[in-house]
C-alpha positions in Angstrom: 14.7 53.1 14.2 11.5 52.5 16.3 9.5 54.6 15.0 10.7 53.5 12.2 9.9 49.8 13.0 6.2 50.4 15.0 5.5 51.7 11.3 6.5 49.2 9.1 5.4 46.8 11.3 1.4 48.0 11.6 1.6 48.6 7.7 1.9 45.2 6.8 0.0 44.2 9.8 -2.7 46.2 8.1 -2.4 45.4 4.3 -1.8 41.8 4.6 -4.9 41.2 7.4 -8.4 40.7 5.6 -11.3 40.6 8.0 -10.6 43.3 11.4 -8.7 43.3 14.2 -8.9 40.0 15.8 -7.3 39.0 12.8 -4.8 40.8 12.8 -4.0 39.1 16.6 -2.2 35.9 15.1 0.5 38.5 13.5 0.8 41.7 15.7 1.3 38.3 18.0 4.8 36.9 15.8 5.9 40.3 14.6 5.9 41.9 18.2 7.2 38.7 20.5 9.5 38.3 17.7 11.5 41.0 18.5 10.7 41.2 22.0 8.9 44.0 22.3 7.1 42.3 24.7 5.8 39.3 27.2 3.1 36.6 25.4 1.2 37.9 29.3 1.5 41.8 28.7 0.1 41.5 24.5 -2.4 40.0 26.2 -3.4 42.4 28.4 -3.2 44.7 25.8 -5.6 43.5 23.5 -7.7 43.0 27.1 -7.8 46.7 26.8 -8.8 47.1 23.6 -11.2 44.9 23.6 -12.8 47.3 26.2 -12.3 50.7 25.4 -14.5 52.0 22.2 -13.4 52.4 18.5 -12.2 50.0 16.5 -9.8 46.8 17.9 -7.3 46.5 15.3 -6.7 50.5 15.8 -6.6 50.6 19.7 -3.9 47.6 19.9 -1.3 49.2 17.1 -2.1 52.4 19.6 -1.5 50.6 23.1 1.5 49.1 21.7 3.2 52.2 20.2 2.0 54.1 22.8 3.8 51.4 25.2 7.3 50.9 23.6 7.5 54.4 22.0 5.4 56.9 23.8 2.8 59.0 21.9 4.9 59.4 18.1 5.4 55.4 18.5 1.0 55.4 18.9 1.3 57.9 16.6 3.0 55.3 14.3 1.2 52.3 14.6 -1.9 53.3 14.3 -0.9 55.4 11.4 0.5 52.0 9.8 -2.2 49.8 11.2 -4.5 52.3 9.1 -3.1 53.3 6.1 -3.0 50.4 4.1 -7.0 49.8 5.2 -7.6 53.2 4.0 -5.8 53.6 0.7 -7.2 50.1 -0.3 -11.0 51.4 -0.1 -10.5 54.7 -1.4 -9.1 52.8 -4.5 -12.2 49.9 -4.1 -14.8 52.8 -3.6 -14.0 53.5 -6.8 -15.0 50.9 -8.9 -16.8 48.0 -6.4 -20.1 49.2 -8.5 -18.3 47.5 -11.5 -16.9 44.1 -9.8 -19.9 43.4 -7.0 -21.9 40.7 -9.7 -18.5 39.3 -11.4 -19.3 36.0 -10.1 -15.7 35.5 -9.5 -14.9 38.4 -7.7 -18.0 37.2 -5.5 -16.4 34.0 -5.0 -12.7 35.4 -3.7 -15.3 37.4 -1.0 -15.8 33.8 0.1 -13.3 32.7 0.3 -11.9 35.1 2.1 -14.7 34.5 4.7 -13.8 31.4 5.3 -9.8 32.4 5.4 -10.5 35.2 8.1 -12.8 32.9 10.2 -9.8 30.6 11.0 -7.4 33.5 11.9 -10.1 34.0 14.3 -10.5 31.1 15.8 -6.8 30.4 15.8 -6.6 34.2 17.8 -9.5 32.6 20.8 -7.3 29.4 21.1 -4.5 31.1 21.8 -6.1 33.7 23.9 -8.1 31.0 25.4 -4.4 29.2 26.4 -3.7 32.0 27.9 -6.0 33.5 30.1 -6.1 31.7 33.9 -8.1 28.2 34.1 -11.1 28.2 37.3 -14.6 26.8 37.1 -15.1 30.8 37.8 -13.0 31.5 34.6 -15.2 28.9 32.8 -18.5 30.4 34.1 -17.6 33.5 33.0 -16.6 33.1 29.9 -20.1 31.4 29.2 -22.3 33.2 30.6 -20.6 35.7 27.7 -20.8 34.0 25.1 -24.8 33.5 25.7 -25.5 36.6 27.5 -23.4 38.3 24.1 -25.1 35.0 21.3 -28.0 34.5 22.5 -29.6 36.9 24.8 -28.2 39.5 22.3 -27.1 41.6 24.9 -25.1 44.6 24.7 -21.7 43.8 24.3 -19.4 46.6 26.0 -22.2 46.1 29.0 -20.9 42.0 28.8 -17.7 43.7 29.5 -18.0 46.4 31.2 -20.4 43.5 33.9 -16.5 41.1 33.6 -14.8 43.3 34.5 -16.7 44.1 37.6 -16.5 40.2 38.5 -12.8 40.6 37.9 -12.2 42.6 40.5 -14.3 41.8 42.5 -12.9 38.4 42.7 -9.9 39.7 43.4 -11.2 41.5 45.8 -12.3 38.7 47.4 -9.4 37.0 47.0 -6.9 39.2 49.0 -9.5 40.1 51.4 -9.5 36.0 52.2 -5.5 36.2 51.8 -5.1 38.6 54.1 -6.6 37.2 56.9 
């Protein structure tokens, strides 16, 4: 039954991925593509939409994938699956965090987890880069978006909206040029 599969896959992803939505991307890609539910291109489109809509990225991706595969009940099952582990873990940790936050071993473990999360984010970045169309214009847009957010502290929302507007204008100009 697809609802249980969606719940289980996203429960597994939510339970075994530290670092948020971007760290989950390699697992989402592997599971969704292994099941034959979506092509790499379709998944990249869902990732792009998930990034540009409000809310937590992991929740958005799971909701969109679930909705695409099984409608509203699928969206509910996938979303519940991805958030349930975090909710339960945070709920449990909240009771004992103060007692353990000063323990060196715990601090070292979190340093290791941060390094692992960075590696997962870089892998997701590399995977998305490989699947994106490459042209001089796309490189300029990528560089501009990075510079605006990293060094000029421009709100990410404005950068995403600007990139979307630029993409629409570029597509319209290309379509107009092709009609001639």
